[in-house]
C-alpha positions as CSV (number, residue, x, y, z in Angstrom):
1,M,17.0,36.1,12.7
2,V,16.2,38.6,14.9
3,N,14.0,41.7,13.2
4,E,14.1,39.9,9.9
5,T,10.8,40.2,8.0
6,V,8.7,37.2,7.1
7,L,5.6,38.0,4.9
8,V,2.6,35.6,5.4
9,V,0.3,35.1,2.5
10,D,-3.0,33.6,4.1
11,D,-6.7,34.0,3.0
12,E,-7.6,32.9,6.7
13,E,-7.3,35.4,9.4
14,R,-6.9,33.2,12.1
15,I,-3.9,31.9,10.5
16,R,-2.6,34.9,9.8
17,S,-3.1,36.0,13.8
18,S,-1.6,32.7,14.9
19,L,1.6,33.1,12.9
20,R,2.0,36.8,13.8
21,G,2.0,35.9,17.5
22,I,4.6,32.9,17.3
23,L,6.8,34.6,14.8
24,S,6.8,37.8,16.6
25,D,7.4,35.8,19.8
26,E,10.7,34.9,17.8
27,G,11.8,38.4,17.1
28,F,10.5,38.2,13.6
29,R,9.0,41.3,11.9
30,V,5.6,40.0,10.9
31,V,3.9,41.6,7.6
32,D,1.0,39.6,6.6
33,T,-2.2,39.8,4.0
34,G,-5.0,37.6,2.4
35,D,-4.7,40.0,-0.6
36,A,-2.8,37.3,-3.2
37,P,-2.8,39.6,-6.3
38,G,-1.1,42.3,-4.3
39,V,1.9,40.3,-3.1
40,M,4.1,41.0,-5.7
41,D,3.9,44.7,-4.8
42,L,3.8,43.7,-1.0
43,I,7.3,41.7,-1.7
44,Q,8.8,44.7,-3.7
45,R,7.9,47.2,-0.6
46,E,8.8,45.1,2.0
47,A,11.5,43.2,1.2
48,P,11.2,40.0,3.2
49,A,13.5,37.6,4.3
50,L,11.2,34.6,3.8
51,V,7.2,34.3,2.3
52,L,5.1,31.8,4.4
53,L,2.5,31.0,1.2
54,D,-0.8,29.1,1.4
55,V,-1.5,27.1,-1.4
56,W,-5.4,27.5,-1.4
57,M,-5.9,31.1,-2.3
58,P,-8.7,32.4,-4.1
59,E,-8.1,34.8,-6.9
60,V,-4.7,33.7,-7.4
61,D,-3.7,29.9,-6.9
62,G,-0.6,29.3,-4.3
63,I,1.3,27.6,-6.6
64,E,1.0,29.9,-9.7
65,L,2.1,32.6,-7.1
66,L,4.8,31.1,-6.1
67,R,6.1,30.4,-9.9
68,R,5.8,34.1,-10.2
69,I,7.9,34.8,-6.7
70,K,10.6,32.4,-7.8
71,S,10.6,34.4,-11.4
72,E,10.6,37.9,-10.2
73,R,12.4,37.6,-6.8
74,P,14.5,34.0,-7.0
75,A,16.6,34.7,-3.7
76,V,13.5,34.8,-1.4
77,P,13.0,31.8,0.3
78,V,9.3,30.5,0.2
79,I,7.5,27.9,2.7
80,M,4.5,26.3,1.1
81,I,1.5,25.6,3.8
82,S,-1.5,23.7,3.2
83,G,-4.6,22.2,5.0
84,H,-5.1,19.8,2.3
85,A,-1.6,18.9,1.8
86,N,-0.6,15.7,-0.3
87,I,3.0,14.8,-1.7
88,Q,2.1,15.3,-4.7
89,S,1.8,19.1,-4.1
90,A,4.9,19.1,-2.2
91,V,6.8,17.6,-5.0
92,A,4.9,20.1,-7.3
93,A,6.1,23.1,-4.9
94,T,9.9,22.0,-4.3
95,R,10.3,21.7,-7.9
96,L,9.2,25.1,-8.5
97,G,11.3,26.1,-5.9
98,A,9.9,26.2,-2.7
99,A,12.2,25.8,0.5
100,D,9.5,23.5,2.2
101,F,6.1,22.4,2.7
102,I,4.2,21.7,5.5
103,Q,0.7,21.0,6.2
104,K,-1.8,22.5,8.6
105,P,-2.3,22.3,11.8
106,F,1.7,22.3,12.0
107,S,3.5,22.1,15.2
108,V,5.6,25.5,16.5
109,S,8.7,23.5,16.8
110,G,8.4,22.4,13.1
111,L,7.3,25.6,11.7
112,L,10.0,27.2,13.3
113,A,12.4,24.7,12.2
114,S,11.6,24.8,9.0
115,I,12.0,28.5,8.8
116,A,15.3,28.3,10.2
117,R,16.5,26.2,7.6
118,A,14.9,28.1,4.4
119,L,16.6,31.1,6.0
120,D,20.0,29.3,6.5
121,G,20.1,28.1,3.1
122,G,18.8,24.7,4.0
123,S,21.5,23.7,6.5
124,A,20.0,24.6,9.9
125,G,18.4,21.6,10.3
126,P,15.3,19.4,9.4
127,T,11.7,19.9,11.1
128,V,11.7,16.3,12.7
129,V,14.0,15.8,15.5
130,P,14.2,12.4,16.7
131,P,16.3,11.6,19.8
132,I,20.0,11.3,18.8
133,S,21.6,8.0,20.6
134,S,24.5,8.6,23.2
135,E,26.8,6.9,20.9
136,A,26.2,9.7,18.2
137,R,25.9,12.7,20.5
138,E,29.6,11.8,21.8
139,L,31.0,11.7,17.9
140,V,29.6,15.3,17.4
141,G,32.5,17.5,17.8
142,K,35.3,15.1,17.4
143,K,37.4,15.6,14.4
144,V,37.8,12.9,11.7
145,A,41.0,10.9,11.3
146,R,42.6,10.9,8.2
147,G,41.3,7.9,6.6
148,A,38.3,7.5,8.8
149,F,34.7,7.8,7.6
150,A,32.7,10.8,8.1
151,Q,29.2,11.9,8.6
152,R,27.4,12.9,5.4
153,T,24.6,14.6,4.3
154,I,23.2,16.0,0.9
155,A,24.1,19.7,-0.1
156,R,20.7,20.5,-1.1
157,S,16.9,19.2,-1.1
158,I,16.1,16.4,-3.8
159,V,12.7,16.0,-4.9
160,L,11.4,13.0,-7.3
161,G,7.6,11.8,-7.9
162,G,6.3,8.8,-8.9
163,Q,4.2,5.8,-8.4
164,G,4.1,3.6,-5.1
165,L,4.9,-0.2,-7.0
166,H,2.9,-1.7,-4.2
167,T,0.4,0.6,-3.3
168,G,-0.5,2.1,-7.1
169,L,-1.0,5.6,-5.6
170,K,0.9,8.9,-7.0
171,T,3.7,9.7,-4.4
172,G,6.9,11.6,-4.3
173,V,10.1,11.6,-2.0
174,I,11.4,15.0,-0.8
175,L,15.3,14.9,0.5
176,H,16.3,17.2,3.1
177,P,19.6,17.9,4.4
178,A,20.4,17.1,7.9
179,P,22.9,17.9,10.9
180,A,25.2,15.5,12.2
181,G,24.1,13.0,14.6
182,F,20.4,13.0,13.0
183,G,20.5,9.9,11.2
184,I,18.0,8.8,8.4
185,V,14.6,9.4,9.3
186,F,11.2,9.6,7.4
187,S,8.4,12.0,8.0
188,S,5.2,12.9,6.3
189,L,3.7,15.9,5.6
190,A,0.9,15.6,7.8
191,D,2.8,15.3,10.9
192,D,6.0,15.6,12.5
193,T,6.2,11.6,14.0
194,P,9.5,10.7,12.9
195,V,10.0,7.1,11.3
196,A,13.6,6.2,11.8
197,V,15.9,3.6,10.2
198,R,16.4,0.9,12.6
199,L,16.6,-2.4,12.7
200,E,13.7,-2.8,15.0
201,N,11.1,-0.5,13.2
202,V,11.4,-3.2,10.4
203,T,8.0,-4.6,10.4
204,D,7.5,-6.4,6.8
205,T,10.3,-8.1,4.5
206,A,7.8,-10.0,2.3
207,Y,8.2,-8.7,-1.2
208,N,9.9,-5.2,0.2
209,T,11.3,-3.5,3.4
210,T,8.6,-1.4,5.6
211,L,9.7,0.8,8.4
212,T,7.4,1.4,11.0
213,S,7.0,3.7,14.3
214,G,4.2,5.9,16.1
215,G,1.5,4.0,14.1
216,R,3.2,5.4,10.5
217,S,4.3,2.8,7.8
218,I,7.0,3.6,5.2
219,R,7.2,1.1,2.3
220,T,9.7,0.0,0.1
221,V,12.6,2.1,1.1
222,E,15.3,-0.8,0.1
223,H,16.1,1.0,-3.5
224,L,16.6,4.6,-1.4
225,M,18.6,2.8,1.3
226,S,20.9,1.1,-1.4
227,A,21.8,4.5,-3.0
228,L,22.3,6.0,0.4
229,H,24.6,3.4,1.2
230,A,26.7,3.7,-2.1
231,F,27.1,7.4,-1.5
232,G,27.5,7.1,2.4
233,I,24.8,9.1,3.4
234,T,24.5,8.9,7.1
235,N,21.9,11.7,7.9
236,L,18.8,12.7,6.0
237,L,15.4,13.8,6.6
238,V,13.3,12.0,4.1
239,K,9.6,13.4,3.4
240,T,6.8,10.8,1.9
241,E,3.8,9.7,2.6
242,D,3.2,5.6,2.6
243,E,5.6,4.5,-0.2
244,I,8.5,5.7,-1.5
245,P,8.1,6.2,-5.8
246,A,9.0,3.3,-7.6
247,L,10.7,5.1,-10.5
248,D,11.8,3.1,-12.9
249,G,12.4,-0.1,-10.6
250,S,16.0,0.8,-9.8
251,A,18.1,3.0,-8.2
252,L,19.7,4.9,-10.9
253,E,17.3,8.0,-10.7
254,L,18.2,8.2,-7.1
255,C,21.9,8.5,-7.5
256,K,21.7,10.9,-10.4
257,Q,19.8,13.2,-8.3
258,I,22.5,12.7,-5.3
259,R,25.2,13.5,-7.7
260,E,23.9,16.2,-9.3
261,A,22.6,17.8,-5.6
262,G,26.1,16.7,-4.4
263,T,26.9,15.7,-0.9
264,N,28.5,17.4,2.2
265,D,31.1,15.9,4.8
266,Q,30.1,16.9,8.0
267,G,33.2,17.0,9.6
268,V,32.1,14.1,12.3
269,P,33.5,10.7,12.4
270,V,31.2,7.7,11.9
271,E,32.4,4.2,13.0
272,P,31.6,1.8,10.1
273,V,30.3,-1.9,10.8
274,R,33.7,-3.8,10.5
275,I,33.6,-7.7,10.3
276,R,36.0,-9.4,12.7
277,K,34.5,-12.7,12.0
278,K,32.2,-14.8,10.0
279,I,28.6,-14.1,10.9
280,V,25.9,-16.5,9.2
281,G,22.3,-15.1,8.7
282,K,20.8,-18.1,7.1
283,P,22.5,-21.3,6.9
284,G,22.2,-23.9,4.5
285,D,23.6,-25.6,1.3
286,R,21.7,-23.9,-1.6
287,E,20.1,-21.2,0.2
288,F,22.1,-19.1,2.8
289,I,23.7,-15.8,3.6
290,R,26.9,-15.1,5.7
291,I,29.6,-12.3,5.9
292,E,33.1,-12.4,6.5
293,P,36.1,-9.7,7.2
294,A,37.0,-6.9,4.5
295,D,38.5,-3.9,3.7
296,H,35.2,-2.8,1.8
297,L,31.7,-4.1,1.0
298,I,32.1,-7.2,-1.3
299,I,29.1,-9.1,-2.5
300,D,28.8,-12.5,-4.0
301,Y,25.4,-13.4,-5.1
302,T,23.9,-16.2,-6.3
303,L,20.4,-16.4,-8.0
304,E,18.4,-19.6,-9.5
305,Y,15.0,-19.0,-10.8
306,P,13.0,-21.2,-13.3
307,H,13.6,-20.6,-17.3
308,P,14.1,-18.2,-18.5
309,I,15.8,-16.4,-15.6
310,G,18.2,-19.5,-14.8
311,R,21.4,-19.6,-12.7
312,Q,23.0,-16.1,-12.1
313,H,26.2,-15.1,-10.3
314,V,27.3,-11.3,-9.2
315,H,30.7,-10.2,-7.9
316,F,30.4,-6.7,-7.0
317,E,32.9,-4.4,-4.8
318,L,31.5,-1.4,-3.2
319,T,34.3,1.1,-3.9
320,S,32.9,4.2,-4.7
321,P,29.7,5.7,-5.8
322,E,30.8,5.2,-9.7
323,S,31.1,1.6,-9.4
324,Y,27.5,1.2,-7.5
325,I,26.2,3.5,-10.5
326,E,27.8,1.6,-13.2
327,E,27.6,-1.8,-12.0
328,I,24.2,-2.3,-10.0
329,A,21.9,1.0,-9.8
330,P,20.3,0.5,-13.1
331,A,19.3,-3.2,-12.2
332,R,15.4,-3.2,-12.2
333,T,12.9,-5.0,-9.7
334,F,11.8,-7.7,-11.1
335,G,8.9,-10.8,-11.3
336,F,7.2,-13.0,-13.2
337,V,3.9,-12.2,-14.7
338,E,2.1,-14.9,-12.7
339,E,3.5,-13.9,-9.3
340,F,3.0,-10.2,-10.2
341,R,-1.2,-11.5,-10.4
342,K,-0.9,-13.4,-7.0
343,M,0.4,-10.3,-5.1
344,T,-2.0,-8.1,-6.9
345,E,-4.7,-10.3,-4.9
346,M,-2.9,-9.8,-1.9
347,G,-3.3,-6.0,-2.0
348,L,0.2,-5.8,-3.5
349,A,2.2,-4.7,-6.9
350,S,-0.7,-2.6,-7.8
351,G,1.4,0.0,-9.2
352,G,3.6,-2.6,-11.2
353,R,3.6,-1.3,-14.7
354,I,5.5,-2.0,-18.0
355,D,8.0,0.7,-16.8
356,N,8.9,0.3,-13.1
357,A,9.5,-3.4,-13.3
358,I,10.7,-6.3,-15.2
359,L,8.2,-8.9,-16.3
360,V,9.1,-12.3,-17.0
361,D,6.5,-15.2,-18.0
362,D,7.5,-18.9,-18.7
363,Q,8.9,-18.1,-21.9
364,K,10.9,-14.9,-21.8
365,V,11.0,-11.0,-20.7
366,V,7.7,-9.5,-22.0
367,N,8.2,-5.8,-21.3
368,T,11.7,-4.5,-22.1
369,T,15.3,-5.3,-22.9
370,L,17.5,-6.1,-20.2
371,R,20.1,-3.6,-19.1
372,F,22.7,-6.5,-18.2
373,P,22.5,-10.3,-19.3
374,D,22.6,-10.8,-15.0
375,E,20.2,-8.0,-14.4
376,F,18.2,-10.1,-11.9
377,A,21.2,-10.9,-9.9
378,R,22.4,-7.5,-9.6
379,H,18.9,-6.1,-8.3
380,K,19.4,-8.8,-5.6
381,V,22.7,-7.3,-5.0
382,L,21.0,-3.8,-4.9
383,D,18.5,-4.6,-2.5
384,L,21.1,-6.3,-0.2
385,I,23.1,-3.5,0.0
386,G,20.1,-1.3,0.8
387,D,18.7,-3.8,3.8
388,L,22.3,-3.9,5.3
389,Y,21.7,0.0,5.1
390,L,19.3,-0.7,8.3
391,L,22.1,-0.6,10.3
392,C,22.5,3.0,9.7
393,R,26.6,2.8,9.0
394,P,28.7,1.7,6.3
395,V,29.5,-2.1,6.5
396,L,32.8,-3.7,5.5
397,G,32.8,-7.0,4.8
398,H,32.5,-9.7,2.3
399,V,28.9,-11.0,1.9
400,T,28.3,-14.5,0.2
401,A,24.5,-15.2,-0.6
402,S,22.7,-17.6,-2.4
403,R,18.8,-17.7,-3.3
404,T,18.1,-15.2,-0.4
405,G,15.7,-12.0,-0.3
406,H,14.7,-9.3,2.3
407,S,13.5,-11.3,5.0
408,D,17.6,-13.1,4.5
409,N,19.0,-9.8,4.5
410,L,17.4,-8.2,7.7
411,A,18.5,-11.8,9.5
412,L,21.8,-11.2,8.3
413,A,21.6,-7.5,9.5
414,K,20.5,-8.6,12.9
415,A,23.1,-11.2,13.2
416,I,25.7,-8.6,12.7
417,Q,23.9,-5.9,15.1
418,S,23.9,-8.7,17.8
419,S,27.9,-9.6,17.1
420,L,28.6,-5.8,17.5
421,A,26.6,-6.0,20.8
422,A,28.5,-9.1,22.0
């Protein structure tokens, strides 16, 4: 990176001066300007390796300038910076081709990591670096044996926008590739506080799965975690705000985007969770969940709800991402109209709409046509696959569950973790 030119475009001299100092100390040649209309001529003349571009610029909007740069100079990576960032702006900028979106005031380490990733085509590592466990550190550098599981990340960044099911707020999610040993980590645009996917960070399983760390919470992570489990993705930086977008209430769009982006095996092994004996998460006759040894993840799930849902049973074997996409990913979140009304009174389900959940009254499905006759049970399987991935490793075992939900899934995951430590 030494002697490569970075163009800084910001109308605040204070910001430009600060960035000049930081980047010059790192060996970059820095060109800066507060003149947005002259940026294209400057790019033509200086041929920068990277552009740092403020979103809020006088005379020319930063997003419009980004569009112009990517149209005329698509190979030049652009990192957007803003003092008034939100996830919708980040989603819009990333869709237009921005390499990253960071918020002022930014940390020096976060800024430099973002620049390194942009200059390296997205593979230099994410802006948030959580501590790597000693177990993960020992695996880095080891070769993957034939037939073993490899750590995996996505081949390029993915961006999705939508609405939070429970907050009702417009939100989005940006998925960035991450290096081996990184794990799956959530971060906001505003700071570098990592919320790592770990069982001990689960703080709510009432109507969704919520992760909390360092005073930050991320709600409704289960659909994303389910898709990541299906694709075997072990390393990922997830930028979002308070809640993952509901999309259509399923994991299908997430899977489509991951498949389109592609995945990269990282040449480093990951040890799957191999179930050696029967483990019970919740004992019982009608309501129970347990797991037994198997060569891959198998789920037998039985659901019983009042009319018109009734009793449904699903047998699913996770043998490939394709089997998951075909049989499980399209199944949507569901609930009774009265239940959604009560959840709204509790401050939840504010984003429940006719296009992101199956709504049922005491007679029928009121807002959509089912994708499967047993779509309700299939969605329970989707959630279960996601909640089990809180273990951060592929799970090999046969789960049998009846009339269970997120809290029971978490109980099983904790029982599995305890058995591994024994």
